[in-house]
N, C-alpha and C positions, 0 to 999 in steps of 0.2 A: 143121302146120297145126290135125291134129283136135284136140291136146290141146290148145293156146289155148283153142278154141271150149268145148272142152270144161270149162274152167277157167270161161270168158263164163258160162256157163250155171247150171254150180253156183255163180256168186257171184247171179247173179240171180233164180236159184231161194231161195238164203238170205235174199237181201234183200227179197224179197216174201214169203219165213214169217214172219218175225220183222219185216218192217213198218219197215225202214230207209227212213232220208233223207241227202239230201246235208250235208253240215257245211260251216257259217257258220265262215269264218277270223275268227278273230278274239272268236268269244260260241262261249262251252261251256254250254248248257241242255240237261240231261237230265229229261228226265218220267218218272218209274215203269220209269227201266233197266234192265235185270237183265243176268248178265253170261253172255256167249253161250254157253260152254259148260258151265255147270249145268243142270241141269234148275229148266224152267220152274216145276213146279210149287211148290216148292221154296225158291227165289231170291226172296230179302230184295227188291225192287226201291227206287232210290234216286232223287233229289230232287235236282238241285243247278244251279247254276249259274252263271258267271264271267263276265263281261263288262269294258266300254269302268269302270265305275268299281268293279272287284269284281278285284282285280289275286293274288288270292291262296286258300283255303280251311284249316279248320281242324279236321280228322279227327280225333276223341279217343273213347272209350270205352273197355272190360277186353277184355279180352283172350282173345279169342270167333273174328274171325277176318276183321269185319265191315268193320275200316278195309281191313285186305289184301285181300278181295275187292271193293269199292271208289277204290281206287286203279286194280289193274287192268282192272275195267270202267271207269272215266274210259282208261284209257291205250288199252285199243281197243275204241272205242265213236269218239273222237275220231281 
C-alpha cells in the first residue's frame, strides 16, 4: 500500500512540476510541449494540434533527430 501511495505522490509531483493537464479524447493539442525526459533548457518546444477536422500530420525535415523526438513527445504526452 505504501509503494502504491508513493507512486501516486511521485506522479502528482511530476504533473505539478511540468504543469501537466488532463487529455481530451479525440483531440491532440500540444502548445510549447517538450519531451519530458530531455533537459528542459535544451529541448526545443513543439506546437501542433490534431482534431476532428485534421486526421493526420506530416512531419518532415533533415536528419537531425527532431522528427523522432516530436513523434515520441506526441506519444508520451497523449
